[in-house]
C-alpha positions as semicolon CSV with decimal commas, in nm:
position;residue;x (nm);y (nm);z (nm)
1;M;-2,733;-2,980;0,498
2;E;-2,795;-2,606;0,454
3;T;-2,549;-2,379;0,301
4;R;-2,728;-2,036;0,269
5;C;-2,883;-1,836;0,547
6;S;-3,124;-1,566;0,481
7;V;-3,274;-1,320;0,745
8;N;-3,434;-1,014;0,553
9;G;-3,607;-0,705;0,713
10;K;-3,622;-0,832;1,082
11;G;-3,475;-0,540;1,232
12;L;-3,135;-0,699;1,319
13;A;-2,879;-0,462;1,471
14;D;-2,602;-0,680;1,442
15;C;-2,497;-1,016;1,240
16;K;-2,607;-1,248;1,518
17;V;-2,851;-1,483;1,364
18;P;-3,140;-1,644;1,560
19;N;-3,153;-1,974;1,587
20;I;-2,867;-2,090;1,317
21;S;-2,785;-2,448;1,342
22;N;-2,470;-2,586;1,199
23;P;-2,318;-2,219;1,107
24;E;-2,001;-2,385;0,991
25;S;-2,152;-2,508;0,707
26;I;-2,315;-2,189;0,579
27;L;-2,134;-2,069;0,274
28;T;-2,392;-1,754;0,186
29;V;-2,529;-1,511;0,456
30;D;-2,793;-1,281;0,330
31;L;-2,879;-0,996;0,585
32;S;-3,047;-0,701;0,372
33;N;-3,306;-0,480;0,479
34;N;-3,217;-0,467;0,849
35;K;-3,075;-0,201;1,093
36;I;-2,714;-0,349;1,112
37;K;-2,432;-0,148;1,257
38;S;-2,236;-0,408;1,349
39;G;-2,054;-0,728;1,208
40;D;-2,094;-0,922;1,577
41;G;-2,204;-1,268;1,499
42;L;-2,008;-1,328;1,175
43;E;-1,768;-1,514;1,348
44;V;-1,937;-1,832;1,371
45;F;-1,965;-1,876;0,986
46;T;-1,625;-2,015;0,954
47;K;-1,657;-2,093;0,568
48;L;-1,824;-1,834;0,469
49;Q;-1,767;-1,716;0,092
50;T;-2,080;-1,461;0,036
51;L;-2,213;-1,202;0,248
52;I;-2,494;-0,970;0,149
53;L;-2,566;-0,673;0,375
54;T;-2,754;-0,422;0,143
55;K;-2,983;-0,169;0,289
56;N;-2,864;-0,139;0,647
57;K;-2,691;0,124;0,856
58;I;-2,314;-0,008;0,833
59;E;-2,084;0,297;0,889
60;S;-1,768;0,086;0,906
61;L;-1,620;-0,256;0,895
62;K;-1,420;-0,192;1,224
63;T;-1,635;-0,450;1,429
64;F;-1,644;-0,709;1,143
65;P;-1,439;-1,029;1,234
66;S;-1,154;-1,169;0,992
67;I;-1,328;-1,370;0,741
68;P;-1,053;-1,523;0,542
69;T;-1,295;-1,727;0,308
70;L;-1,469;-1,449;0,201
71;Q;-1,515;-1,372;-0,173
72;T;-1,806;-1,183;-0,224
73;L;-1,932;-0,892;-0,003
74;N;-2,195;-0,646;-0,077
75;L;-2,263;-0,348;0,099
76;D;-2,486;-0,138;-0,126
77;H;-2,707;0,108;0,025
78;N;-2,528;0,136;0,390
79;N;-2,388;0,493;0,541
80;M;-2,003;0,407;0,488
81;D;-1,827;0,769;0,445
82;D;-1,455;0,686;0,465
83;V;-1,303;0,489;0,173
84;Y;-0,963;0,480;0,282
85;E;-1,058;0,317;0,617
86;T;-1,308;0,064;0,424
87;I;-0,984;-0,038;0,238
88;K;-0,767;-0,094;0,502
89;Y;-1,028;-0,322;0,683
90;I;-1,089;-0,511;0,357
91;K;-0,712;-0,568;0,339
92;E;-0,681;-0,708;0,693
93;K;-1,034;-0,925;0,740
94;F;-1,100;-1,035;0,394
95;P;-0,789;-1,135;0,221
96;S;-0,973;-1,362;-0,045
97;L;-1,250;-1,093;-0,144
98;T;-1,257;-1,072;-0,517
99;S;-1,593;-0,922;-0,564
100;L;-1,722;-0,617;-0,384
101;S;-2,008;-0,388;-0,418
102;V;-2,076;-0,026;-0,248
103;L;-2,306;0,158;-0,452
104;D;-2,538;0,427;-0,273
105;N;-2,311;0,500;0,031
106;P;-2,182;0,836;0,111
107;F;-1,830;0,768;-0,007
108;S;-1,919;0,614;-0,347
109;P;-1,971;0,891;-0,635
110;K;-2,260;0,839;-0,881
111;A;-2,177;0,575;-1,127
112;G;-2,097;0,691;-1,473
113;T;-1,900;1,040;-1,360
114;T;-1,563;1,096;-1,399
115;Q;-1,548;1,096;-1,017
116;Y;-1,661;0,755;-1,034
117;A;-1,409;0,631;-1,287
118;L;-1,131;0,736;-1,042
119;F;-1,308;0,590;-0,735
120;R;-1,284;0,261;-0,925
121;N;-0,929;0,322;-1,000
122;R;-0,866;0,428;-0,648
123;I;-1,009;0,045;-0,538
124;S;-0,801;-0,117;-0,828
125;D;-0,463;0,075;-0,705
126;N;-0,541;-0,054;-0,347
127;L;-0,706;-0,381;-0,379
128;G;-0,550;-0,529;-0,625
129;Q;-0,750;-0,871;-0,581
130;I;-1,060;-0,711;-0,643
131;A;-1,213;-0,834;-1,026
132;V;-1,557;-0,718;-0,970
133;L;-1,674;-0,395;-0,849
134;D;-2,028;-0,278;-0,807
135;G;-2,130;-0,553;-1,047
136;S;-1,869;-0,491;-1,325
137;A;-1,532;-0,604;-1,413
138;V;-1,254;-0,344;-1,288
139;E;-1,089;-0,177;-1,541
140;K;-0,745;-0,117;-1,613
141;A;-0,618;0,235;-1,529
142;N;-0,637;0,320;-1,925
143;D;-1,017;0,292;-1,924
144;A;-1,056;0,579;-1,649
145;V;-0,878;0,810;-1,838
146;G;-1,105;0,675;-2,167
147;M;-1,391;0,792;-1,951
148;L;-1,245;1,124;-1,866
149;L;-1,174;1,200;-2,228
150;R;-1,535;1,116;-2,349
151;D;-1,656;1,312;-2,082
152;A;-1,456;1,622;-2,174
153;E;-1,553;1,617;-2,518
154;K;-1,920;1,714;-2,385
155;K;-1,792;1,988;-2,184
156;S;-1,856;2,355;-2,310
157;K;-1,790;2,574;-1,992
158;P;-1,436;2,681;-1,900
159;E;-1,486;2,589;-1,526
160;E;-1,601;2,231;-1,644
161;K;-1,301;2,202;-1,862
162;K;-1,105;2,270;-1,584
163;E;-1,219;2,014;-1,355
164;V;-1,209;1,751;-1,624
165;A;-0,839;1,869;-1,688
166;E;-0,730;1,819;-1,360
167;Q;-0,930;1,475;-1,305
168;A;-0,752;1,384;-1,625
169;K;-0,412;1,480;-1,489
170;Q;-0,463;1,266;-1,167
171;A;-0,581;0,955;-1,393
172;I;-0,256;1,012;-1,566
173;I;-0,027;1,009;-1,239
174;M;-0,232;0,694;-1,162
175;I;-0,125;0,548;-1,497
176;K;0,240;0,645;-1,412
177;K;0,205;0,450;-1,071
178;K;0,124;0,138;-1,271
179;A;0,419;0,160;-1,477
180;V;0,243;0,203;-1,798
181;V;0,502;0,312;-2,080
182;K;0,582;0,662;-2,131
183;A;0,456;0,668;-2,462
184;T;0,118;0,543;-2,396
185;I;0,086;0,854;-2,119
186;E;0,216;1,105;-2,383
187;N;-0,038;1,003;-2,628
188;L;-0,349;1,009;-2,374
189;S;-0,216;1,372;-2,247
190;E;-0,231;1,479;-2,620
191;R;-0,573;1,359;-2,655
192;I;-0,684;1,553;-2,353
193;L;-0,521;1,892;-2,450
194;K;-0,699;1,852;-2,747
195;S;-1,043;1,760;-2,621
196;H;-1,073;2,115;-2,479
197;S;-0,925;2,437;-2,555
198;E;-0,870;2,557;-2,201
199;G;-0,634;2,238;-2,139
200;N;-0,296;2,437;-2,164
201;R;-0,371;2,609;-1,852
202;F;-0,387;2,303;-1,656
203;I;-0,193;2,025;-1,785
204;T;0,179;2,123;-1,917
205;N;0,475;1,946;-2,026
206;D;0,636;1,947;-1,649
207;D;0,317;1,727;-1,550
208;L;0,385;1,443;-1,787
């Protein structure tokens, strides 16, 4: 009995797979390279574990059914521009999801940037069950600050230092929310201040 269904590059506008038999046995659905905007049709896959929807035209998960069994979701190269709405629907519809990929969507910053580090931390904060994001393990909040520190060392212009300092401040706030010990926060903040000469303008003791 087949456990995988693949329909690629057929111009589908939704997830209704033609001529599908025994959909209840399907564990993996791959509908990449279509023109999908809607999740209509997925409700027939009652045991679905992996859903691949790369290179489509999806803007929102609003039309997607609840899939309690879904563990892996790939939405790379779509048109999704509201990360908070996406988080909301993932919580509501995919409670078992542990692996998520959303590369090359309007809401997803470029990988390797400080904005991307904070984006990953936002996902971690709101979707604690996600263990793998965009193909790599989800870091602890401290790792996001570590990336900021490495980036700060490369900055030379005052306006760039200001931007990184503000991002580092936000990251420290995130760490506080995760109940990391105060000593760790103070140590990280001292390193940030030391990393760039303009730092004292933007992070003060009152912020820590």
